[in-house]
N, C-alpha and C positions, 0 to 999 in steps of 0.2 A: 777951378772950372769943373762943372758937373755935366753928366750926360743926360740928355732928354730921352726917356723911354717911349716917346711917341704918344703920350697921353697928357692932356692938360686939364687944369681945374676949371672947366667950363661946363655949365649945366647941359649945353647942347652937344658936347663932345662925347665920344665913346667912353663908357665907364671902364675903369681898369679891371681886368679879370682878377678874381681872387686866386692867390697861389697857396695851395694847401701847405699846412705846416710841415708835413713830412718831406715835401719837395724842398722847402726852405732849409730844413735840417740837413738834407743831403748836400745842398750847396754850401752851407756853413762847414760841413765836414770836409768838403773838398778844399775850401779856402784854408782851413786849419792844417790839413794834411800837406798843402802846398807850402806852408811856412808862415802864413800871415794870421792875424788875429781877427776873426769875424765879428768881434764886438767893438772894434775901433770905429770912430765916427764915420770914416769914409766907406766902410763896408757894412754898416748896419742895415741899410736898405738894399744892398746888393742881391741877396737871395731872392727878393721879390722881383727885382729888375731882371735878373737872369731867368727866372721862371717864366715871366711874361715874354721875354725875348725868344725863348725856346718854343713857346706857343706859336709865335709869329714865324720863326724859322721853319717850323714843321706844319704849317697850315695845309700842306698838300695831303696830309692824312685825313683831312675833313672833307675832301671832295673827290669826285670821280672825274679825272681830266677829260674823259670821253664826252662829258656833258657839253663841252665847248664846241663839239663837232656835230651836235644834234640838229642845228639849224643850217641847212644847206640851200644853195641856189642852183637851179638847173638852167636858167636862162643866161647863157654865157656868150651869146652872139657867135657861136661857132668856134670859140677859142678852144684850142686843143694842144697848146704848148705848155712848157714847164711853168709852174708857179713856184716862186722861190722867195723866201724871207731869210735874209742872212744878217750876220753880226747882231744876233739877239743876245743881249747881256743876261746873265743869270747868276744866281748864287745858290749853292747847296752846301751840305755838310757831309763829310766822309763818315761812313758808318763804323769805320775801324778806330778812328781817333776823335771823331766829332769835330774835326778841324774844318775850316771853310774850304769849299771848292768854288773858285771864281773863274768865270770864263764867258765864252760866247758860243752860239750855235747857229748853224745854217740848216734850214728845213725846206725841202722841196718835194713837190709831188706833181705827177702828170695826170691831170683829171681825166676821168672817163666820161662821166655825164653830170657831175656835180662839183661845186666848189664851196668853200667857206670864206667868211671874212678873214682877211690876213691876220688880224689881231688874235684870232682863235688859235693859230699855230703857236704863237708866243705863250698863250694861256695854257696850252697843253704842256709845253716845256716847263713852265713854272709850276704847274700842278704836280708834276713828277719830281722836279728839282727841290721843292720844299718838303723834302723828306730826308731821312738818313739814306745816303746813296753811295754807290760806286759809279764811276763815270761810264763804265761799260754797260751796266744795267740801265742807267738813265738813257743812254743812246738807244738801246734796244726798245725800251718802253715807249719812248716818243714815236719811234718809227712804227711799231706794232699798233699803237693806238690810231694813228692816221691811216695805216693800211687797212685795219679792220673796219673802221667807221666810214671812211670815204670811198673805199673800194676803188682806188685809182689804178691806172696802168702801172705806176711805179712810185716809190717813196725813197727819198735819200735824206739821211740825217748825219751831219758831221758836227762833232762837239770838240772844242779846243779849250782847255782849262788849266789853271795852276792849282796845285793842291797844298793847303797849309800843312798837311802832315809831312810833306817833303820839304817845303820852303822854310818852315818855322821850327822844325824839330828833326831828329834823325840825321839824315845826310845834309840838311840845311843848305839846299841848293836853290836859290831864288832864280826866277827868270826862265824856268824850264816849263814848257807847255806839253801836256798830254793830248793827243789827238785820237779820237775814236770815231768810227763810222758804222752805219748800218744801211744797206741798200736792199730794196725789195722790188719785185716785179721786173719791169723792163730795165731799170737801172742796174739790176744785178745780172740779168740774162743777156742784155744787148750791149755790146762793147761801145758802139757809137753813142747810145743814150747815156751810158755811164760816163764816158769821156766828156760829153756835153754838160751834164749836170755838175760834175766835179769842176769843170772849167769855169762855169758860171759862179760857183761857190768860191772860186779862187784857189782851188786845190788841183787844177789841171796841169 
């Protein structure tokens, strides 16, 4: 059984990006250092596949996540309550071991005079997640991006994730979730607002 790297031999399909030889050499070196033979049949094309995979894992470096918040809507029919998107799945990679970080996020804001399409909140998350990350920074970056660009009354971001550097190596303890949060504005300053948003997120 072989793995599909997401590209097919179809004239209309996206072309496979070229993987520079020095990148392939680095991956071959890692395979050999790990104890396998990079020239055996099953591994011959692995350096190219891994190189392309990492381009995809790190797509976030090629974009400014704030761009997703540039189109706003001011006609909200008088709505002035919390906007919440929760259970947003995401995947990132730990900058310390380059191991997967897999989890979910809840993102909320209390609009002042403008809102965005709800999918844009997920796009902001993915823009920052598709980089080498630590969960604490990822949480702060998402919250700051929404706070700076939408200028709402408040922002709340809670991320819950499992880390491959803990489940697959080192202490090797699967099933452990790390939870981080960042609150801004009224969700930080006002106890009732904080309690309300965390309760809606399922953390109250």
